[in-house]
Residue, then its C-alpha position, 0 to 999 in steps of 0.5 A: m525502484t522508481d518513484e512510480q513503482v514505490r507509489h504503486a506498491r503503497d497503493l497495492l499494500a493498502r489492500p489487505e488481500n495483497t501480499v508483499t511477495s505478490i507485489a514484489k513479483l508484480l513489480g519484478v523486484s525482491r521482497n527485500t527491495i520492497y522493505n528497503y523502499l518502504p521502511e514503514l512496513k517494518g511497523g506493519r500495514l497499520a503504520l503504512a496506512d498511517s504514513t500515506n496521505a491518501a484521502e478517504l472518499p466519503r461514504p455515501s449516505r443512505s436516504a430514508d425511503 
């Protein structure tokens, strides 16, 4: 997998509705390839979320009308 594909897989896996199988099909690789390139998946999605450096966007504050 290319570095771009690995980044894309990590981004997609951050969303709970995406499965490893569906991402593997999208990228044209096997599930095993995903697990080989993303070893942090062996700890589950929470380990993946902890390992990414993606900054969270601030939540909009509600104004009191």
